C-alpha positions in Angstrom: 128.7 149.1 66.1 127.1 147.3 63.0 125.3 144.9 62.9 125.9 141.5 62.6 124.2 138.4 61.9 126.2 135.2 62.7 125.4 131.5 63.1 124.0 131.2 67.1 126.8 129.3 69.8 126.8 128.6 73.2 128.0 131.9 74.3 124.2 133.2 73.2 122.5 130.8 74.9 121.2 132.9 77.4 120.2 135.8 75.4 118.8 134.1 72.9 116.4 132.2 75.2 114.7 135.5 76.4 114.7 136.5 73.4 112.7 133.2 72.4 110.6 133.8 75.0 109.5 137.2 74.0 108.7 135.7 70.3 106.8 133.2 72.0 104.9 134.8 75.0 105.0 138.4 74.3 104.6 138.2 70.3 102.4 135.2 69.5 100.6 134.8 72.9 101.8 131.2 73.2 101.7 129.5 77.0 105.9 129.8 77.8 106.9 126.1 77.6 109.3 125.0 80.5 112.9 125.4 80.5 113.9 122.0 80.2 112.0 122.2 76.7 113.5 125.9 75.6 116.7 124.0 76.4 116.7 120.9 74.6 115.0 122.9 71.4 118.3 125.4 71.6 120.7 122.3 72.5 119.4 120.5 69.4 119.9 123.6 67.0 123.1 124.5 68.4 124.2 121.0 66.9 122.6 121.8 63.2 122.0 118.5 62.5 118.0 119.3 62.2 118.5 123.2 61.9 120.0 126.1 62.6 119.5 129.5 64.2 121.1 132.8 63.0 121.2 136.0 65.6 121.5 139.4 65.0 123.8 141.1 67.1 124.1 144.8 67.7 125.8 146.8 70.3 126.6 143.5 72.2 123.6 142.6 72.5 120.9 139.9 70.5 118.4 141.8 68.6 116.8 139.3 66.7 117.0 135.9 65.3 116.0 133.3 62.8 115.5 129.4 62.9 115.9 126.9 59.6 114.9 123.3 60.2 116.0 121.1 57.3 113.3 118.8 56.0 112.5 117.4 52.2 109.5 118.1 50.1 107.6 115.3 48.1 106.6 117.8 45.6 110.1 119.1 44.7 111.9 115.2 45.4 114.7 117.3 47.0 115.4 118.9 50.1 114.1 122.0 51.3 114.3 124.5 55.0 111.6 125.8 56.6 112.2 129.2 58.1 110.0 128.7 61.5 111.2 131.5 63.0 112.1 135.2 61.8 111.7 137.1 65.2 113.3 141.0 65.8 113.0 142.5 69.3 110.8 145.6 69.1 113.1 148.2 69.8 115.4 147.0 66.4 112.1 146.7 64.2 112.3 149.0 61.3 116.5 148.5 61.4 117.9 146.5 58.5 117.9 142.9 61.4 115.1 141.7 59.8 116.4 141.8 56.4 119.8 140.5 57.9 118.2 137.3 59.1 116.2 136.5 56.3 119.4 136.9 53.8 121.6 134.6 56.2 118.4 131.9 55.7 118.5 132.5 52.2 122.1 132.4 51.4 122.4 129.3 53.6 119.9 127.5 52.2 121.3 128.1 48.5 124.9 127.5 49.5 124.0 124.3 51.2 122.0 122.7 48.3 118.2 123.0 49.3 115.5 123.4 46.5 113.7 126.0 48.2 113.2 127.8 51.8 109.5 127.3 52.7 107.8 129.3 55.8 104.7 131.0 57.3 102.9 133.4 59.0 100.2 134.3 60.8 97.0 135.4 59.0 96.8 138.5 60.9 100.7 139.4 60.8 100.5 141.9 58.2 104.0 143.6 59.1 105.8 140.1 58.6 104.1 139.4 55.0 104.6 142.8 53.5 108.0 142.5 55.0 108.3 139.1 52.7 106.4 140.5 49.8 109.3 143.4 50.3 111.9 140.6 50.3 110.6 139.2 46.6 108.1 136.9 48.0 104.4 135.8 47.2 101.8 134.2 49.6 101.6 130.2 48.6 98.8 128.0 47.5 98.6 126.3 50.6 97.0 126.7 53.4 98.4 125.9 57.0 96.7 123.4 59.4 97.7 122.2 62.8 96.2 120.4 65.2 97.9 119.8 68.9 98.7 116.3 70.5 97.9 115.5 74.0 101.9 115.7 74.3 102.0 119.4 75.4 
């Protein structure tokens, strides 16, 4: 069965949640979020008002997902998408899943009139960096900072 990339729907919630946990806990070694926080995030994205998720499905199973958030860029004086996540399960890496998810994000950005698609990856995620460069991207000139809040 061929790979299908599509907008996530309510039928995907359980499998998508498992993929997101693999991404958060296993891949990035971040603390496991509470089920209620993850459920709220997925529910918000299903509304497609603040962002959207795409899923890659092969042989009836989800093998990857990508998340776009909708924002603005002051320096562009225009709206942008932020590809916050692009994750493919280990067994599907090296297939066309990552390319198809990235392409879906690019197409959404372009067809919905956004000025640019922005994203970041971990400094030590060389595989992702190589993939993004293969997709015609180059590292930006900005350095990303973050500071956790007490609300975590």
